[in-house]
N, C-alpha and C positions, 0 to 999 in steps of 0.2 A: 444307492448308498456307496457302491464301489466307484461311481463316477463323481463323487463329491469333491469339493475343493480340498477338504482335509486329506482325503486319500491321495489326491493328485500331489499334494505338497509333501507327503511322506512316502510316496512310492519308491523314491530313490533309495531309501533305507532297506526296503524289501528286496530291491534289485541287488544291492550290495550283499545282502545276506544270502540270497538264493543263488544268484548267478555271478556275483562279484568277488571283490577282494576279501570279504569275510567268510568265504566258503571254505578256505583252506589256510593252514599255517597259523601263525601266532594270533592273527585277527580272528580266526575261527575259534580258537581257544578262549580268547578274551570275550567273544560274543556267545560262548557256551553253545557252539554250533559244530561240534565234532561228532562224527559217526564212525562206525566200524569201518576198517580200511576197505572192505569189499564194496562199500556203498559208493566209492568214488570211481569215476571213469578212469580207465587205464591203470587201475591199482594192480591188476594181475593180467598177464597175457595168457589167455585160456589155451592158445595154440601150443604154448610151451609146456603145458602140464601133460605128462605122459601117463601118470597113474590114473586109470579110469575112476577109481573110487574118489580120489581127491578132486578130479574135475567135476564129477557128479555132485559132490558136496558143495563146491564153490558155485556151480550153476544153480543148485537148489537154494542156496543162501541168497543169491542175487534175485532169483525169481520170486522167492517168498517175502523178501524184505525190501526189494527195490534198490535203485541206485539214485544218487544225487544227480541233478542235471549237470551238464558240462559247464565248467567255469568259463564264462565269456569275458569277464573284465578283471583286471588286476589293480585297478585304481578306483577311487570313489566315483560313483555315478553322479553327475551333477543334478541338483534339484531343479524342478520345473520353475519357471518364472511365474510368480503368483503374488497376489496382494497379501496373502498370508505370510509370505517370506519378507515383506518389507519391514524395515526398522522404523520406529517412531521418529527418528531424526529426519526421515524423508518428508515428514509432515510439518516439521518446524518451519516457521516463517523466518527468513533471514532478512537483514536490512536491505539487501539488494532486491529481494522480492517486493518489499514495501515501496522502494523508490521506483521500481518499474510500474507498479500499480498506480502510483501517483502521477507518473509521466503520461500514462495512457488514459487517465480518468478525466 
């Protein structure tokens, strides 16, 4: 099921959502994909926190709730070339196609 044509054709949306341009910023807000700030990589520099209680609290938050993966892309990931992405126009017969068929028949 995960290797189906349907999944392959829509995988780029998931990549945009998890690793791409929809992970942060206005696109994340529009996609309702916004998390608590500590969920994002580089949201806080743990080495700069001098208060041990604050540092423990932040580390506990990250450990218990996890972090989002690193953002790898800032632009749309291109879709895979597939028959499911073809438009019906590609199947329309044009007069040039007909004349070529007639020449070789």
